N, C-alpha and C positions, 0 to 999 in steps of 0.2 A: 504494500500500500504506500503510495506516494504522499508525502506531507507537503504542506504549503512551502516549507523551506526548500525542499527538493525541487519543486516546480519553479520557485523564484530563482534558485541557483541555475537551473537550466535556462531560464529566460535571460538572465544576465550573461551566461556563457554564450548564448546565441548572439546577443547584441555585441559582446566583445569580439567574437569572431567576425561578425559583419563589419565592425569598425576597422579591424585589421585588414580585411579584404578591400574596404574602401580606400584605406591609405595606400595600399599597393597599387590600386587602380589609379589613384591620383598621381603617384610617382611616375607611372608609365604613360599617362595621357595628359596630365596637367589641365584637366577639364574643370572649369569653375563650378559646375553644378555639383561636383563631388564635395566641395566644402559645405554647401548647404545640407547635403545628405549627412555629412559627418556631424554637423551641429544638431540635426534632428536625432541622430543616433545618440549623441551625448545626452540630449533631453530624455530619451527613452531609458538610457542607463540610469540617470538620476531618479526617474520615477520608479524603475525596478528596484533600485537600492532602497528607496524610501519604503516601498511596499514590503520588501523583504524584512526590513527592520520592524515594520508594523506587525508583520506576521509573528514575530517573536515576542509578542506581548506577554507579560507575566515573567519573563526571564530577566528583563531589565526594568528598573523602576526609576521614577524621578522625572522631573520636568525637563531635564537636559536632553534625555533621549526623545521626548516629545518634540522639543524644539528642533532637534536634528532631523527627525522624520518630517516635520512640517517644512523645514527648509529644503530638503531634498525633493519632496513631492511637489512643492510649489515652484522650485527653480526649473524642474524638468519641463513642464508645460510652458513656462515663460520662454525658455530657450526654443521650444518648438513653434510657438506662436509668433515670437519676435526674434527671428534668427539674425537680424541685421547686425546688431552689436557684437555678438560672439563670432559671427562670420568675419566681420571687419577686424576683430582682434586676431583671429586665426590667420587672416590674410597678411596683416602687418607683421606678425611673428615670422611667417614664412619668407616675406620679403626682406625682413631685417637680418635674418641669419645669412642668406646668400647662397648662391649656386649649388655647388656640389655637396656642401655640407647639409643642405636641406634634405636632399634625397637620402643620404646616409642616415640622418636622424629620423626621417619618416619611416624608412625600412626597419630600423631598429625598434621604433615604437610599434610598428605593425606586427613585428615578430613577438614582442612582449605581450601585446593585446591578444594575438591569436593563441599564444601559449596559455595565457590566463583564461581565455574563453574555453579552450579545450580542457583545462584543469577543472573549471567550474562545471562543464558538462560531464566530465568523468565522475567527479565527486557527488554530483546531484543524484546519480543512480538512474537517470532516465534512460541512458543508453544500454544499461545492463539488463 
């Protein structure tokens, strides 16, 4: 029987894997639409993390965890509804680093995201 934690771990793993694939596609094609997709994926990741924390109710107490859950769950849809500012920030970061180093940094980040996504999927028990 799958618990809510396993399902949320699997969802977060799928989002992380898709973010890694999006970064690799961005490095290979430099299409601007992929930055918007990446920001939307970040929003989905924040919502997923907030809901997974909310699913662990009873294990953690206090208003600090409630504030963290509220911040994650509200920041995710804000990024998805208004992607202009995070997209501009991402674009300025990529332009500020410069040429060859951006590709190496993005590929390293994509590999870390994909590995973390695969680990989340493995430990969620969905694939077993």
